[in-house]
PDB file of the backbone (N, CA, C, O) and the ligand in Angstrom, with CONECT records:
HET     ZN  A 101       1
ATOM      1  N   MET A   1      14.471 -11.134   0.488  1.00  0.00           N
ATOM      2  CA  MET A   1      13.672  -9.963   0.891  1.00  0.00           C
ATOM      3  C   MET A   1      12.204 -10.366   0.979  1.00  0.00           C
ATOM      4  O   MET A   1      11.663 -11.011   0.081  1.00  0.00           O
ATOM      5  N   ASP A   2      11.587  -9.978   2.063  1.00  0.00           N
ATOM      6  CA  ASP A   2      10.178 -10.303   2.277  1.00  0.00           C
ATOM      7  C   ASP A   2       9.308  -9.315   1.525  1.00  0.00           C
ATOM      8  O   ASP A   2       9.310  -8.119   1.815  1.00  0.00           O
ATOM      9  N   LEU A   3       8.564  -9.828   0.556  1.00  0.00           N
ATOM     10  CA  LEU A   3       7.729  -8.946  -0.260  1.00  0.00           C
ATOM     11  C   LEU A   3       6.293  -8.881   0.239  1.00  0.00           C
ATOM     12  O   LEU A   3       5.453  -8.213  -0.362  1.00  0.00           O
ATOM     13  N   LEU A   4       6.011  -9.572   1.334  1.00  0.00           N
ATOM     14  CA  LEU A   4       4.642  -9.553   1.840  1.00  0.00           C
ATOM     15  C   LEU A   4       4.427  -8.312   2.694  1.00  0.00           C
ATOM     16  O   LEU A   4       5.222  -8.031   3.591  1.00  0.00           O
ATOM     17  N   PRO A   5       3.360  -7.569   2.424  1.00  0.00           N
ATOM     18  CA  PRO A   5       3.109  -6.376   3.243  1.00  0.00           C
ATOM     19  C   PRO A   5       2.679  -6.773   4.649  1.00  0.00           C
ATOM     20  O   PRO A   5       1.887  -7.701   4.808  1.00  0.00           O
ATOM     21  N   PRO A   6       3.181  -6.095   5.664  1.00  0.00           N
ATOM     22  CA  PRO A   6       2.767  -6.398   7.032  1.00  0.00           C
ATOM     23  C   PRO A   6       1.332  -5.931   7.277  1.00  0.00           C
ATOM     24  O   PRO A   6       0.865  -4.999   6.622  1.00  0.00           O
ATOM     25  N   PRO A   7       0.637  -6.568   8.210  1.00  0.00           N
ATOM     26  CA  PRO A   7      -0.753  -6.182   8.497  1.00  0.00           C
ATOM     27  C   PRO A   7      -0.828  -4.886   9.282  1.00  0.00           C
ATOM     28  O   PRO A   7       0.139  -4.460   9.913  1.00  0.00           O
ATOM     29  N   LEU A   8      -1.993  -4.274   9.229  1.00  0.00           N
ATOM     30  CA  LEU A   8      -2.280  -3.113  10.083  1.00  0.00           C
ATOM     31  C   LEU A   8      -3.692  -3.297  10.624  1.00  0.00           C
ATOM     32  O   LEU A   8      -4.624  -3.566   9.866  1.00  0.00           O
ATOM     33  N   GLU A   9      -3.841  -3.153  11.917  1.00  0.00           N
ATOM     34  CA  GLU A   9      -5.131  -3.352  12.588  1.00  0.00           C
ATOM     35  C   GLU A   9      -6.225  -2.528  11.908  1.00  0.00           C
ATOM     36  O   GLU A   9      -6.076  -1.320  11.727  1.00  0.00           O
ATOM     37  N   GLY A  10      -7.305  -3.176  11.539  1.00  0.00           N
ATOM     38  CA  GLY A  10      -8.450  -2.476  10.976  1.00  0.00           C
ATOM     39  C   GLY A  10      -8.401  -2.282   9.479  1.00  0.00           C
ATOM     40  O   GLY A  10      -9.316  -1.704   8.893  1.00  0.00           O
ATOM     41  N   TYR A  11      -7.322  -2.770   8.846  1.00  0.00           N
ATOM     42  CA  TYR A  11      -7.156  -2.569   7.413  1.00  0.00           C
ATOM     43  C   TYR A  11      -7.061  -3.893   6.663  1.00  0.00           C
ATOM     44  O   TYR A  11      -6.551  -4.890   7.175  1.00  0.00           O
ATOM     45  N   VAL A  12      -7.562  -3.868   5.452  1.00  0.00           N
ATOM     46  CA  VAL A  12      -7.322  -4.957   4.511  1.00  0.00           C
ATOM     47  C   VAL A  12      -6.110  -4.555   3.679  1.00  0.00           C
ATOM     48  O   VAL A  12      -6.071  -3.448   3.141  1.00  0.00           O
ATOM     49  N   VAL A  13      -5.128  -5.432   3.567  1.00  0.00           N
ATOM     50  CA  VAL A  13      -3.866  -5.119   2.906  1.00  0.00           C
ATOM     51  C   VAL A  13      -3.590  -6.177   1.844  1.00  0.00           C
ATOM     52  O   VAL A  13      -3.634  -7.374   2.128  1.00  0.00           O
ATOM     53  N   ARG A  14      -3.308  -5.738   0.626  1.00  0.00           N
ATOM     54  CA  ARG A  14      -3.035  -6.673  -0.456  1.00  0.00           C
ATOM     55  C   ARG A  14      -1.784  -6.246  -1.214  1.00  0.00           C
ATOM     56  O   ARG A  14      -1.514  -5.057  -1.383  1.00  0.00           O
ATOM     57  N   ARG A  15      -1.039  -7.226  -1.657  1.00  0.00           N
ATOM     58  CA  ARG A  15       0.110  -6.984  -2.524  1.00  0.00           C
ATOM     59  C   ARG A  15      -0.385  -6.838  -3.962  1.00  0.00           C
ATOM     60  O   ARG A  15      -1.228  -7.615  -4.411  1.00  0.00           O
ATOM     61  N   VAL A  16       0.135  -5.846  -4.684  1.00  0.00           N
ATOM     62  CA  VAL A  16      -0.122  -5.702  -6.117  1.00  0.00           C
ATOM     63  C   VAL A  16       1.181  -6.049  -6.830  1.00  0.00           C
ATOM     64  O   VAL A  16       2.185  -5.356  -6.667  1.00  0.00           O
ATOM     65  N   SER A  17       1.167  -7.118  -7.617  1.00  0.00           N
ATOM     66  CA  SER A  17       2.392  -7.562  -8.282  1.00  0.00           C
ATOM     67  C   SER A  17       2.799  -6.580  -9.376  1.00  0.00           C
ATOM     68  O   SER A  17       1.981  -5.791  -9.848  1.00  0.00           O
ATOM     69  N   ALA A  18       4.041  -6.633  -9.767  1.00  0.00           N
ATOM     70  CA  ALA A  18       4.530  -5.753 -10.835  1.00  0.00           C
ATOM     71  C   ALA A  18       3.716  -5.934 -12.109  1.00  0.00           C
ATOM     72  O   ALA A  18       3.400  -4.966 -12.801  1.00  0.00           O
ATOM     73  N   VAL A  19       3.385  -7.174 -12.405  1.00  0.00           N
ATOM     74  CA  VAL A  19       2.615  -7.460 -13.625  1.00  0.00           C
ATOM     75  C   VAL A  19       1.218  -6.839 -13.543  1.00  0.00           C
ATOM     76  O   VAL A  19       0.690  -6.339 -14.536  1.00  0.00           O
ATOM     77  N   ALA A  20       0.629  -6.879 -12.345  1.00  0.00           N
ATOM     78  CA  ALA A  20      -0.732  -6.375 -12.167  1.00  0.00           C
ATOM     79  C   ALA A  20      -0.769  -4.854 -12.038  1.00  0.00           C
ATOM     80  O   ALA A  20      -1.841  -4.258 -12.144  1.00  0.00           O
ATOM     81  N   ALA A  21       0.372  -4.219 -11.814  1.00  0.00           N
ATOM     82  CA  ALA A  21       0.406  -2.773 -11.605  1.00  0.00           C
ATOM     83  C   ALA A  21       0.423  -2.075 -12.966  1.00  0.00           C
ATOM     84  O   ALA A  21       1.486  -1.793 -13.519  1.00  0.00           O
ATOM     85  N   ASP A  22      -0.761  -1.806 -13.489  1.00  0.00           N
ATOM     86  CA  ASP A  22      -0.853  -1.290 -14.860  1.00  0.00           C
ATOM     87  C   ASP A  22      -1.167   0.200 -14.909  1.00  0.00           C
ATOM     88  O   ASP A  22      -1.389   0.751 -15.987  1.00  0.00           O
ATOM     89  N   LYS A  23      -1.188   0.851 -13.759  1.00  0.00           N
ATOM     90  CA  LYS A  23      -1.471   2.295 -13.709  1.00  0.00           C
ATOM     91  C   LYS A  23      -0.474   2.970 -12.785  1.00  0.00           C
ATOM     92  O   LYS A  23       0.198   2.317 -11.987  1.00  0.00           O
ATOM     93  N   ALA A  24      -0.389   4.304 -12.907  1.00  0.00           N
ATOM     94  CA  ALA A  24       0.421   5.082 -11.973  1.00  0.00           C
ATOM     95  C   ALA A  24      -0.470   5.512 -10.807  1.00  0.00           C
ATOM     96  O   ALA A  24      -1.654   5.798 -10.988  1.00  0.00           O
ATOM     97  N   TYR A  25       0.110   5.554  -9.622  1.00  0.00           N
ATOM     98  CA  TYR A  25      -0.596   5.984  -8.426  1.00  0.00           C
ATOM     99  C   TYR A  25       0.282   6.952  -7.662  1.00  0.00           C
ATOM    100  O   TYR A  25       1.477   7.071  -7.935  1.00  0.00           O
ATOM    101  N   ARG A  26      -0.315   7.643  -6.703  1.00  0.00           N
ATOM    102  CA  ARG A  26       0.482   8.488  -5.818  1.00  0.00           C
ATOM    103  C   ARG A  26       0.409   7.919  -4.408  1.00  0.00           C
ATOM    104  O   ARG A  26      -0.675   7.718  -3.859  1.00  0.00           O
ATOM    105  N   CYS A  27       1.552   7.667  -3.844  1.00  0.00           N
ATOM    106  CA  CYS A  27       1.627   7.045  -2.524  1.00  0.00           C
ATOM    107  C   CYS A  27       1.345   8.085  -1.446  1.00  0.00           C
ATOM    108  O   CYS A  27       2.015   9.117  -1.399  1.00  0.00           O
ATOM    109  N   PRO A  28       0.360   7.832  -0.574  1.00  0.00           N
ATOM    110  CA  PRO A  28       0.067   8.797   0.495  1.00  0.00           C
ATOM    111  C   PRO A  28       1.140   8.827   1.583  1.00  0.00           C
ATOM    112  O   PRO A  28       1.155   9.740   2.410  1.00  0.00           O
ATOM    113  N   GLY A  29       2.026   7.850   1.590  1.00  0.00           N
ATOM    114  CA  GLY A  29       3.066   7.822   2.610  1.00  0.00           C
ATOM    115  C   GLY A  29       4.162   8.839   2.339  1.00  0.00           C
ATOM    116  O   GLY A  29       4.638   9.504   3.258  1.00  0.00           O
ATOM    117  N   CYS A  30       4.567   8.963   1.066  1.00  0.00           N
ATOM    118  CA  CYS A  30       5.679   9.854   0.715  1.00  0.00           C
ATOM    119  C   CYS A  30       5.274  10.905  -0.313  1.00  0.00           C
ATOM    120  O   CYS A  30       6.074  11.770  -0.669  1.00  0.00           O
ATOM    121  N   ASP A  31       4.033  10.832  -0.791  1.00  0.00           N
ATOM    122  CA  ASP A  31       3.508  11.778  -1.775  1.00  0.00           C
ATOM    123  C   ASP A  31       4.296  11.736  -3.089  1.00  0.00           C
ATOM    124  O   ASP A  31       4.342  12.727  -3.818  1.00  0.00           O
ATOM    125  N   ASN A  32       4.903  10.613  -3.384  1.00  0.00           N
ATOM    126  CA  ASN A  32       5.607  10.421  -4.650  1.00  0.00           C
ATOM    127  C   ASN A  32       4.859   9.400  -5.497  1.00  0.00           C
ATOM    128  O   ASN A  32       4.081   8.602  -4.974  1.00  0.00           O
ATOM    129  N   PRO A  33       5.100   9.429  -6.831  1.00  0.00           N
ATOM    130  CA  PRO A  33       4.379   8.491  -7.699  1.00  0.00           C
ATOM    131  C   PRO A  33       4.857   7.051  -7.517  1.00  0.00           C
ATOM    132  O   PRO A  33       5.997   6.784  -7.138  1.00  0.00           O
ATOM    133  N   ILE A  34       3.934   6.146  -7.805  1.00  0.00           N
ATOM    134  CA  ILE A  34       4.253   4.733  -7.976  1.00  0.00           C
ATOM    135  C   ILE A  34       4.062   4.467  -9.465  1.00  0.00           C
ATOM    136  O   ILE A  34       2.936   4.501  -9.963  1.00  0.00           O
ATOM    137  N   ALA A  35       5.138   4.206 -10.165  1.00  0.00           N
ATOM    138  CA  ALA A  35       5.080   4.058 -11.621  1.00  0.00           C
ATOM    139  C   ALA A  35       4.390   2.748 -12.002  1.00  0.00           C
ATOM    140  O   ALA A  35       4.412   1.783 -11.237  1.00  0.00           O
ATOM    141  N   PRO A  36       3.782   2.719 -13.181  1.00  0.00           N
ATOM    142  CA  PRO A  36       3.252   1.437 -13.671  1.00  0.00           C
ATOM    143  C   PRO A  36       4.371   0.399 -13.735  1.00  0.00           C
ATOM    144  O   PRO A  36       5.514   0.728 -14.052  1.00  0.00           O
ATOM    145  N   GLY A  37       4.039  -0.834 -13.437  1.00  0.00           N
ATOM    146  CA  GLY A  37       5.034  -1.911 -13.483  1.00  0.00           C
ATOM    147  C   GLY A  37       5.827  -2.089 -12.209  1.00  0.00           C
ATOM    148  O   GLY A  37       6.703  -2.951 -12.135  1.00  0.00           O
ATOM    149  N   VAL A  38       5.529  -1.280 -11.198  1.00  0.00           N
ATOM    150  CA  VAL A  38       6.213  -1.395  -9.905  1.00  0.00           C
ATOM    151  C   VAL A  38       5.259  -2.076  -8.912  1.00  0.00           C
ATOM    152  O   VAL A  38       4.166  -1.579  -8.639  1.00  0.00           O
ATOM    153  N   GLY A  39       5.693  -3.202  -8.390  1.00  0.00           N
ATOM    154  CA  GLY A  39       4.895  -3.885  -7.384  1.00  0.00           C
ATOM    155  C   GLY A  39       4.746  -3.016  -6.152  1.00  0.00           C
ATOM    156  O   GLY A  39       5.691  -2.336  -5.754  1.00  0.00           O
ATOM    157  N   HIS A  40       3.578  -3.031  -5.547  1.00  0.00           N
ATOM    158  CA  HIS A  40       3.337  -2.165  -4.387  1.00  0.00           C
ATOM    159  C   HIS A  40       2.233  -2.775  -3.518  1.00  0.00           C
ATOM    160  O   HIS A  40       1.966  -3.974  -3.602  1.00  0.00           O
ATOM    161  N   VAL A  41       1.603  -1.962  -2.697  1.00  0.00           N
ATOM    162  CA  VAL A  41       0.610  -2.422  -1.733  1.00  0.00           C
ATOM    163  C   VAL A  41      -0.663  -1.617  -1.938  1.00  0.00           C
ATOM    164  O   VAL A  41      -0.610  -0.411  -2.181  1.00  0.00           O
ATOM    165  N   VAL A  42      -1.793  -2.277  -1.840  1.00  0.00           N
ATOM    166  CA  VAL A  42      -3.061  -1.555  -1.784  1.00  0.00           C
ATOM    167  C   VAL A  42      -3.718  -1.899  -0.453  1.00  0.00           C
ATOM    168  O   VAL A  42      -3.731  -3.057  -0.035  1.00  0.00           O
ATOM    169  N   ALA A  43      -4.263  -0.881   0.206  1.00  0.00           N
ATOM    170  CA  ALA A  43      -4.851  -1.089   1.536  1.00  0.00           C
ATOM    171  C   ALA A  43      -6.063  -0.188   1.696  1.00  0.00           C
ATOM    172  O   ALA A  43      -6.145   0.897   1.120  1.00  0.00           O
ATOM    173  N   TRP A  44      -7.014  -0.682   2.510  1.00  0.00           N
ATOM    174  CA  TRP A  44      -8.211   0.113   2.769  1.00  0.00           C
ATOM    175  C   TRP A  44      -8.770  -0.258   4.137  1.00  0.00           C
ATOM    176  O   TRP A  44      -8.585  -1.379   4.611  1.00  0.00           O
ATOM    177  N   PRO A  45      -9.458   0.698   4.768  1.00  0.00           N
ATOM    178  CA  PRO A  45     -10.093   0.387   6.047  1.00  0.00           C
ATOM    179  C   PRO A  45     -11.166  -0.685   5.837  1.00  0.00           C
ATOM    180  O   PRO A  45     -11.893  -0.650   4.844  1.00  0.00           O
ATOM    181  N   GLU A  46     -11.261  -1.619   6.756  1.00  0.00           N
ATOM    182  CA  GLU A  46     -12.216  -2.725   6.625  1.00  0.00           C
ATOM    183  C   GLU A  46     -13.635  -2.215   6.396  1.00  0.00           C
ATOM    184  O   GLU A  46     -14.411  -2.840   5.672  1.00  0.00           O
ATOM    185  N   SER A  47     -13.973  -1.093   7.003  1.00  0.00           N
ATOM    186  CA  SER A  47     -15.337  -0.578   6.917  1.00  0.00           C
ATOM    187  C   SER A  47     -15.509   0.430   5.780  1.00  0.00           C
ATOM    188  O   SER A  47     -16.628   0.869   5.514  1.00  0.00           O
ATOM    189  N   ARG A  48     -14.410   0.807   5.103  1.00  0.00           N
ATOM    190  CA  ARG A  48     -14.517   1.820   4.042  1.00  0.00           C
ATOM    191  C   ARG A  48     -13.708   1.406   2.807  1.00  0.00           C
ATOM    192  O   ARG A  48     -12.652   1.980   2.538  1.00  0.00           O
ATOM    193  N   PRO A  49     -14.191   0.428   2.068  1.00  0.00           N
ATOM    194  CA  PRO A  49     -13.442  -0.055   0.891  1.00  0.00           C
ATOM    195  C   PRO A  49     -13.263   1.027  -0.170  1.00  0.00           C
ATOM    196  O   PRO A  49     -12.383   0.921  -1.023  1.00  0.00           O
ATOM    197  N   GLU A  50     -14.103   2.078  -0.119  1.00  0.00           N
ATOM    198  CA  GLU A  50     -13.955   3.155  -1.103  1.00  0.00           C
ATOM    199  C   GLU A  50     -12.713   3.996  -0.820  1.00  0.00           C
ATOM    200  O   GLU A  50     -12.295   4.787  -1.665  1.00  0.00           O
ATOM    201  N   ASP A  51     -12.130   3.834   0.345  1.00  0.00           N
ATOM    202  CA  ASP A  51     -10.933   4.598   0.722  1.00  0.00           C
ATOM    203  C   ASP A  51      -9.643   3.840   0.424  1.00  0.00           C
ATOM    204  O   ASP A  51      -8.634   4.040   1.101  1.00  0.00           O
ATOM    205  N   ARG A  52      -9.669   2.981  -0.575  1.00  0.00           N
ATOM    206  CA  ARG A  52      -8.448   2.226  -0.885  1.00  0.00           C
ATOM    207  C   ARG A  52      -7.381   3.131  -1.472  1.00  0.00           C
ATOM    208  O   ARG A  52      -7.656   3.979  -2.322  1.00  0.00           O
ATOM    209  N   ARG A  53      -6.171   2.934  -1.005  1.00  0.00           N
ATOM    210  CA  ARG A  53      -5.028   3.715  -1.456  1.00  0.00           C
ATOM    211  C   ARG A  53      -3.877   2.784  -1.796  1.00  0.00           C
ATOM    212  O   ARG A  53      -3.755   1.685  -1.255  1.00  0.00           O
ATOM    213  N   HIS A  54      -3.032   3.259  -2.718  1.00  0.00           N
ATOM    214  CA  HIS A  54      -1.872   2.471  -3.139  1.00  0.00           C
ATOM    215  C   HIS A  54      -0.612   3.047  -2.502  1.00  0.00           C
ATOM    216  O   HIS A  54      -0.398   4.259  -2.507  1.00  0.00           O
ATOM    217  N   TRP A  55       0.218   2.161  -1.953  1.00  0.00           N
ATOM    218  CA  TRP A  55       1.405   2.555  -1.194  1.00  0.00           C
ATOM    219  C   TRP A  55       2.638   1.858  -1.744  1.00  0.00           C
ATOM    220  O   TRP A  55       2.554   0.724  -2.215  1.00  0.00           O
ATOM    221  N   HIS A  56       3.787   2.533  -1.689  1.00  0.00           N
ATOM    222  CA  HIS A  56       5.049   1.813  -1.843  1.00  0.00           C
ATOM    223  C   HIS A  56       5.155   0.785  -0.710  1.00  0.00           C
ATOM    224  O   HIS A  56       4.680   1.016   0.402  1.00  0.00           O
ATOM    225  N   LEU A  57       5.774  -0.334  -1.011  1.00  0.00           N
ATOM    226  CA  LEU A  57       5.915  -1.355   0.039  1.00  0.00           C
ATOM    227  C   LEU A  57       6.680  -0.797   1.243  1.00  0.00           C
ATOM    228  O   LEU A  57       6.293  -1.034   2.387  1.00  0.00           O
ATOM    229  N   HIS A  58       7.765  -0.056   0.989  1.00  0.00           N
ATOM    230  CA  HIS A  58       8.540   0.444   2.133  1.00  0.00           C
ATOM    231  C   HIS A  58       7.755   1.496   2.916  1.00  0.00           C
ATOM    232  O   HIS A  58       7.892   1.582   4.136  1.00  0.00           O
ATOM    233  N   CYS A  59       6.942   2.289   2.238  1.00  0.00           N
ATOM    234  CA  CYS A  59       6.126   3.285   2.953  1.00  0.00           C
ATOM    235  C   CYS A  59       5.052   2.595   3.795  1.00  0.00           C
ATOM    236  O   CYS A  59       4.757   3.020   4.912  1.00  0.00           O
ATOM    237  N   TRP A  60       4.475   1.527   3.246  1.00  0.00           N
ATOM    238  CA  TRP A  60       3.487   0.786   4.022  1.00  0.00           C
ATOM    239  C   TRP A  60       4.130   0.144   5.251  1.00  0.00           C
ATOM    240  O   TRP A  60       3.511   0.079   6.314  1.00  0.00           O
ATOM    241  N   ARG A  61       5.364  -0.328   5.111  1.00  0.00           N
ATOM    242  CA  ARG A  61       6.052  -0.919   6.262  1.00  0.00           C
ATOM    243  C   ARG A  61       6.211   0.100   7.389  1.00  0.00           C
ATOM    244  O   ARG A  61       6.080  -0.240   8.565  1.00  0.00           O
ATOM    245  N   VAL A  62       6.492   1.350   7.024  1.00  0.00           N
ATOM    246  CA  VAL A  62       6.628   2.401   8.035  1.00  0.00           C
ATOM    247  C   VAL A  62       5.302   2.574   8.786  1.00  0.00           C
ATOM    248  O   VAL A  62       5.273   2.662  10.014  1.00  0.00           O
ATOM    249  N   VAL A  63       4.204   2.620   8.017  1.00  0.00           N
ATOM    250  CA  VAL A  63       2.885   2.783   8.623  1.00  0.00           C
ATOM    251  C   VAL A  63       2.556   1.606   9.541  1.00  0.00           C
ATOM    252  O   VAL A  63       2.057   1.793  10.651  1.00  0.00           O
ATOM    253  N   ALA A  64       2.843   0.393   9.064  1.00  0.00           N
ATOM    254  CA  ALA A  64       2.515  -0.796   9.849  1.00  0.00           C
ATOM    255  C   ALA A  64       3.345  -0.842  11.133  1.00  0.00           C
ATOM    256  O   ALA A  64       2.861  -1.263  12.183  1.00  0.00           O
ATOM    257  N   ARG A  65       4.592  -0.404  11.033  1.00  0.00           N
ATOM    258  CA  ARG A  65       5.456  -0.395  12.216  1.00  0.00           C
ATOM    259  C   ARG A  65       4.931   0.618  13.232  1.00  0.00           C
ATOM    260  O   ARG A  65       4.952   0.386  14.440  1.00  0.00           O
ATOM    261  N   ARG A  66       4.458   1.757  12.698  1.00  0.00           N
ATOM    262  CA  ARG A  66       3.923   2.813  13.571  1.00  0.00           C
ATOM    263  C   ARG A  66       2.595   2.378  14.178  1.00  0.00           C
ATOM    264  O   ARG A  66       2.245   2.788  15.284  1.00  0.00           O
ATOM    265  N   GLY A  67       1.844   1.527  13.431  1.00  0.00           N
ATOM    266  CA  GLY A  67       0.576   1.025  13.933  1.00  0.00           C
ATOM    267  C   GLY A  67      -0.626   1.862  13.557  1.00  0.00           C
ATOM    268  O   GLY A  67      -1.739   1.599  14.012  1.00  0.00           O
ATOM    269  N   ARG A  68      -0.406   2.873  12.725  1.00  0.00           N
ATOM    270  CA  ARG A  68      -1.519   3.716  12.260  1.00  0.00           C
ATOM    271  C   ARG A  68      -1.078   4.459  11.018  1.00  0.00           C
ATOM    272  O   ARG A  68       0.112   4.587  10.731  1.00  0.00           O
ATOM    273  N   ILE A  69      -2.099   4.961  10.267  1.00  0.00           N
ATOM    274  CA  ILE A  69      -1.812   5.622   8.993  1.00  0.00           C
ATOM    275  C   ILE A  69      -1.141   6.978   9.219  1.00  0.00           C
ATOM    276  O   ILE A  69      -0.133   7.292   8.586  1.00  0.00           O
ATOM    277  N   ALA A  70      -1.707   7.777  10.123  1.00  0.00           N
ATOM    278  CA  ALA A  70      -1.155   9.113  10.354  1.00  0.00           C
ATOM    279  C   ALA A  70      -1.118   9.434  11.849  1.00  0.00           C
ATOM    280  O   ALA A  70      -0.683  10.519  12.236  1.00  0.00           O
TER     281      ALA A  70
HETATM  282 ZN    ZN A 101       5.697   6.031  -0.816  1.00  0.00          ZN2+
END
């Protein structure tokens, strides 16, 4: 299984490993929690690093396939 998040034009995308995931987040893709200890994706617009959001890997894949966040 490929654990690398796919790119999205205009965004910086990083993998957060399970070990590094020490907080709970809410995924904007499905509006469900990402529990601590679950590897996931963090992404932000290149020009707006303050808008970083945490995504489930599968939810981020949907966004990347679509080619845009919303
Ligand atoms: Zn999600």
